[in-house]
C-alpha positions as CSV (number, residue, x, y, z in Angstrom):
1,X,-84.1,-153.3,374.0
2,X,-85.6,-149.9,373.2
3,X,-86.9,-148.0,376.2
4,X,-90.3,-146.5,375.4
5,X,-91.5,-145.4,378.8
6,X,-92.4,-141.8,379.1
7,X,-92.3,-141.8,382.9
8,X,-89.5,-143.1,385.1
9,X,-90.3,-146.3,387.0
10,X,-89.3,-146.7,390.6
11,X,-88.3,-150.1,392.0
12,X,-90.6,-151.3,394.8
13,X,-91.3,-154.6,396.6
14,X,-95.0,-154.3,397.4
15,X,-98.0,-156.6,397.6
16,X,-101.0,-156.0,395.4
17,X,-104.0,-157.7,393.9
18,X,-105.7,-157.9,390.6
19,X,-109.0,-159.1,389.2
20,X,-110.4,-159.3,385.7
21,X,-114.1,-159.1,386.6
22,X,-116.7,-159.3,389.2
23,X,-117.0,-163.1,388.9
24,X,-113.2,-163.7,388.5
25,X,-111.0,-164.4,391.5
26,X,-108.8,-161.8,393.2
27,X,-105.2,-162.7,392.6
28,X,-102.3,-161.8,394.8
29,X,-99.3,-160.1,392.9
30,X,-95.9,-158.8,393.8
31,X,-95.3,-155.3,392.4
32,X,-91.7,-155.0,391.2
33,X,-91.7,-151.4,389.9
34,X,-94.2,-148.7,389.3
35,X,-94.6,-145.3,387.7
36,X,-97.4,-142.8,387.2
37,X,-98.5,-144.7,384.0
38,X,-97.8,-148.3,384.7
39,X,-96.3,-151.1,386.7
40,X,-94.4,-154.4,386.5
41,X,-96.0,-157.2,388.5
42,X,-95.2,-160.9,389.1
43,X,-97.8,-163.6,389.4
44,X,-97.4,-167.2,390.4
45,X,-96.6,-169.6,387.5
46,X,-99.6,-170.8,385.7
47,X,-101.8,-167.8,386.5
48,X,-103.0,-165.8,383.5
49,X,-104.8,-162.5,384.1
50,X,-107.3,-161.0,381.7
51,X,-106.2,-158.2,379.4
52,X,-108.3,-155.6,381.2
53,X,-107.9,-155.7,385.0
54,X,-108.5,-153.8,388.2
55,X,-105.2,-153.3,390.1
56,X,-104.8,-152.6,393.8
57,X,-101.7,-151.5,395.7
58,X,-102.1,-152.9,399.2
59,X,-99.6,-150.4,400.7
60,X,-101.5,-147.3,399.6
61,X,-105.0,-148.7,398.9
62,X,-104.8,-147.1,395.4
63,X,-107.0,-148.9,392.8
64,X,-106.5,-148.4,389.1
65,X,-108.0,-149.8,385.9
66,X,-105.1,-151.2,383.8
67,X,-104.3,-153.1,380.6
68,X,-101.8,-155.9,380.4
69,X,-99.5,-154.9,377.6
70,X,-96.7,-157.4,377.8
71,X,-95.7,-160.7,379.4
72,X,-92.4,-162.5,380.0
73,X,-92.7,-165.7,381.9
74,X,-94.5,-164.8,385.2
75,X,-93.8,-161.0,384.9
76,X,-96.4,-158.7,383.4
77,X,-96.4,-155.1,382.3
78,X,-99.4,-152.9,383.1
79,X,-100.4,-149.6,381.5
80,X,-102.9,-147.7,383.7
81,X,-105.9,-146.2,381.9
82,X,-105.6,-142.4,381.5
83,X,-108.4,-141.7,383.9
84,X,-106.3,-143.3,386.6
85,X,-102.9,-141.8,386.0
86,X,-103.2,-139.1,388.6
87,X,-103.3,-141.8,391.3
88,X,-106.0,-143.0,393.6
89,X,-109.2,-144.8,392.9
90,X,-110.5,-145.0,389.4
91,X,-113.6,-142.8,389.2
92,X,-114.8,-144.0,385.8
93,X,-118.6,-144.3,385.7
94,X,-119.9,-147.8,385.0
95,X,-116.7,-149.4,386.2
96,X,-117.6,-151.1,389.5
97,X,-114.5,-153.2,389.7
98,X,-112.5,-150.7,391.7
99,X,-115.1,-150.5,394.5
100,X,-115.6,-154.2,394.4
101,X,-111.9,-154.9,394.8
102,X,-111.5,-152.3,397.6
103,X,-114.1,-154.2,399.6
104,X,-112.6,-157.6,399.3
105,X,-109.8,-159.2,401.3
106,X,-106.8,-160.5,399.5
107,X,-107.1,-164.3,398.9
């Protein structure tokens, strides 16, 4: 398989959460690896996230807007939106998902 990543990913075993919208549930995820530009997550079988999601790393509290770019069984590849690559909370105007996710407990 051709490696197309521009940034090196680091293996991690962290908890996280995602949501696709203000009316969608917050889903618990396992974060398998992460870089400045994306992450690999695992969701329980049968759970399908939306294409555009808010992604939170429980360990650091970082919240990023991301796009699901691939899927293999229960593993998903995320690409962080450019506004979020520097790390931390997404500050994109008109995107309340980050603040909303930060204020919600993990289900």
